[in-house]
N, C-alpha and C positions, 0 to 999 in steps of 0.2 A: 372282904373275901369275895372272889368272883362267883357268880352264879354258875357253878360247875354243872349242877343237875340240868339247869336250863340250856346249857351248851350241848350237853349229852342229848337231851330231848330233841333239840333242833337238828342235830346231826342225824339222829335215828329216823326222824320223820323226813328228812331230805332224802334219805335212801329209800325208805319204804313207800312214801306217798305216790310216786309215779306208777308203781305196781298196783297198789290198791285202788288208786283213783281210776285207772283204766279197767280193772277188772269189775269194779262196782258198776261200771257202765257197759259191761260186756264188750269191751273193746281191747282187752289185753293182747289177745292173739294177733290183732291187727297192728298193735302199737309196739310190741316188744321186739327189739331188734334181733333178727334171727340169721344174720349172716354168718355167725360163727357155727361151724359144724352143721350145715343145713339138714343133714340126715337125721339129726337129733332135734330139729326144730319143733316137731310136734310135742315134745315133752318139756320144752322150755317154760311154757306158762305154769305148769304144776310145779316145776323147780323153783321159780321165782316166788309164787305164792306160798308154797309149803315152807320155804326157808325164811321168808319174811315173817310168817306167822310165828315160827319157832322163836325168832329173836324178840318180837315185840310183845308176846303173850304175857309175860309177868307184869309189864306195865299196864296192859289192859285189865289185869286182874286186881291190881292194888286198889283198895277201897279208901285210903286216907288222903287222897289227892284233893286239893282245893284250888279255887281261883281259875285262872286261864288254863292251867294244865288240865283241870277237871273238865273244862269245856272241850278241850281237845280230846281228851280221853273218851268222853261220852260220844263225840262225833266218830272216833275211830272204832269204837265198839259197834256201833250201828253199821259202819262202813264194812267191817269184817264180816258180820253176819250176812250182809248183802253179798260180799265176795263169796263166801261159802255157798250161798244159794246159786250164784252165777256159775261157780265151778262144778256144780253137781247136778244141776237141773237139766234133764234131757232136752228141754226146749231152749236152753240158753246158747247163744252164739259163742260163748266162752266155756261150754262144757269141756272139762279136761279129761285127758286120757289117763285111765287107771288100769286098763287092761295090760296084760303081758305083751312082750315083743321079744325080738332077739337081743335087745339091749337090756330089758328088764328095769329100765329107769323109773317107771311109775312107782315100783315098791319103794325106791329110795326116797321120793319126795312125798309120797303118802305118808311115810314115817315121819318126816320132818312136820307135815301138817298135823299128824296125831300128836306130836310133841307139843305143838301149840295148843292143842285141846287139853293136854295133861297139865300144861303150865297155866291154863285159864279155865279151870273146870266150871266156875260159876259164871263168869262174864261171857264165855263162849259156849262151852258144851251144854250147860244147862239152859242157856238162853235161846238155843235153837228152836225155831218153830218146828212142829212135828213133821211137816212135809220136808224140810230141809234135813232135819236129822235122819229121816228115812233115806233120802237120796244120797247123803253122805255115807251112811252105813253100807248101803249097796255098793257104792263106789269103792270103799275101802276093802270090801270082801273080794272085789275083783282081783286085788293084788295077791290073794292067796294062791293064784295060779302061777305066780313067778317064783321059781326056785332060786333062793338066795345063793350067792357064792359062799365058799367056806372062808369067810373073813368077816370084816365089819358088817357086811350085808345081813348076816344072821340077826343082828340087832335091829335092823330095819323091819324085819318080820315080827320080831318080838314087840317092837314099838307100835306097829299097826294094831296088834291084838290088845296092847295097852290102851290105844286110842278108842278102840271099840268098847273096851270095858269102861272107860270114862264116859262114853255115850250110853251107858247102861244096857248095852247089848248083851244078851245071855249067851249067844253062840260064840264062844271064845276058843280058839285053837291053842290051848295051853301048851301043847307039845312044841309049838314054835318058840314059846318063852323058854321052855326047859332046854331045848336044844341049844339056844343061844347062850344061856348062862353056863351050861355044862361045857361047852366049847371053850368059852373064855376062862373058865376056871382052869382049864388045862393049858391055856396059852399065856398064862402070866409068866413074865420073864424076869421079874425082880425089880426092886426099887420103884415101884409105882407105874411100871410100863408093861403093857400087854402087847403080844404079837398081833399083827393084823392077819390072822391065820396062824399057821405054824411058825412063821418066821417074824422077827422083829424088823420093822421098817423104820428108817430115820426120817420121819415126817411128823406132821401134826395130827395124825388120825386118832391118837390117844385123846386129843382135846376136841377135835372136830366132832367125833362120833363116840368112840369107844367108852371112855369113862362117863360122860354125861348120860348116855342112853342106858348103859349097863346099870348105872347107879339108880336112875329114876324108874327103870322097869323093876329092879329089885325092891325099891321102896313101894311101888304101887301094889305089888302082888305079895309083899311079905306078910300081910295079915291072913292070906288065904292059901298061900303056897309055901310049905315048910322049907322047900329047897331054896326059895328066895330069902326067907328070913335067916337062914343059916349062914348066907354069904354076905349079908348086908353090911355088918360092921367092919369086916375086912375090906370090902369094896370102898367104904367111906375112908378108911385109913390109906389105902392106895391112892385114891383120888386126891386127897389132901397132899400127899407127897408130890404127885404130878403137878398140882397146882403150884406148889412152892417152887418147883423147877421152872415152870413157865414164867413166874415172876422174876426169877433170877436171869432170864433170857432177854429181858427189856433193857436196853442200853439207856444211859443218861439222856440220850437224844430222842428216845422213843422209837428206835429201830429195833429190829429182832432178826435173827438169822432166817434167811429164806432157804429152807431145806426141804427136799422131798416134793411129793406130788401135791396138786391141788393148792399151790401157793397163792393162786388168784382168789381164794377166799379171804385174802387180806387179814384184817384183825380178827376174823373168825378163828384164827389160830389160837385165840385166848378164850375160846367158848368155855373151857373147863374152869379157868381162873375166874371168869365172870360168874359161872355157876357156884363155885366155891364161896364167893362173895355173897351171892344172892341167898344161898341155903345155909351159910354159917358154918361151913366145914374147913375154913382155912386153918393151917396149922398155927400153933401159938407163935411161931417165929415170923409170921406174915400177918400185919394188921390190915383191916379193912380200908383204912385211910391211905396206907401206902399203895394198896392196889388201885385205889381210885386215882391217885396221883400219876401212877405208872401208866394205867390205861388211858387216862386223859391225854397224856403225852403221846402215846401211840396213836390215838384217834386224830389228834391235831396233825401229827407228822403225816399220816397216811392221807388225810382228807385235804392236806395242803397242795397235793398233786393233782393232776388232771385224771379224775376217776369217773367223771360223768360225761355222757354224750350231750348233744344240744338239747335234747328233750328230757334230760335228767336221769336216764337209765345208766346203770353201772357199765363201765368199760373194764376189760380185763387188765390185770397187773397187780402190783403190790404198791409201788411208789410212782403213781402216774400210770400212763397208758403203755403197757408192755405186753402186747398180744402173744409174743413167742413164749411167754410163761404158761399159756393155756394149752392143757393137753387136749387130745382129740375126743374126750368125753365131755369137755367143758362147753356150756352154752352161756349166754348172758344170764339166764335163770339161775345157773349154778352159783354165780357170784354173790347172791343174796345171803349166803350163810354168814357173811360178814356181820350181819345184824345181831348175831349172838353175843357179841362184845357188850351189847346194851342191856343184858339181863339184869343188872343191879338197878335199873330204873323200876324194877319191881319192888324195891325197898323204899319204905316211907322216908320223907325228907329229913326227919329227925333221927334216922339211923346212923350209927357212927360212920358208915361208909360215906355218907353225905355230910354229916355235921361235924365230925372230928377235924381238928386242925391238920393242915398239910403235913405230911411225913414223907421223907425221901424213901425211895425204894432201894432195893439191895445194891444195884450197881451204882447208884448215886453215892450211897454211903461208903462204898469201897473206894470209888474214885476221889472222894473227899478225905481219904486216908483215915476213916474211922476204923477202930479196931472191933470187928464184929466176930461172934462165934463161928467156928467152922461148920461147914455143911456136912451132914451125915446121911448115908443110906438108912432107910427104914428097915432093911432086912439084915442089918449087922447084928 
């Protein structure tokens, strides 16, 4: 049996290492390619770092790693702590912008950074030196002056407050959490899909942002906020359904429909499916091992194209270098949301996701003429 976990780890670090290596040395601002959308260039370093952290955090948190992988993990834990210092120290050459602007972009990527803290509460949040923790809290609070749009951005505000809570900060703006969950409660459209605001959009934002952040904000505050506890079980059920749909979108060749905006996040389109595997809320019709096989094929297919520049930073596109797919809000930093596909590296090697024999995913079973049960909405 091939070392699939080792291949995943190699792929994840190949993407993440150029960002973290540069930031650790306070050289990210000087190293990151900033030709895409120059007006947004000042925010690209926080985009790259926050999204990288969001994807690799479960692996950093896992305690059962052994051998060479443990050596790598120990090194990256130290590296990320140094990166958090470099990103928030007022004396750092790579101090990042958390203040508001007419773009509001720092709120988005402060939220992804906080998501990394939520996914690695012991190895990152609890391990911060007091000085770094103070600087980080001050930086995160600066994003409160950014008014989120009435769409998935509401969850960014809620996630920043969640990150502050993980850092044991007492000053939590609970109203930002309540506003987000109340809005999305009203924006549910059926069969596991939320509107991105009042309207339903045919894109992957239910997977990029909405389900993952909504679910984990609800989980974090469910013990202290009754409004969160009341919605949690239904949110899990809806997220499980959406994850099942995502699995069905993966073709036998490892391709998937390129639909809607932010397609250059590549296999970040499967953020929710990866999270469902990590947290164990896949529906009964979808096994962890078939998700492993499907996502492995997607990762192989996407990474077989030209996706890196000469220094190892990501290029825009889905299958290769396709810059016309990048909207005017995309920078090279935006592309690092692709790392969320690697969340299952937070599962131990003995978990069924990694250890169970290969199993074909839904599209493979169908094309092989297997007679499988019909798909059904959860709302019927």
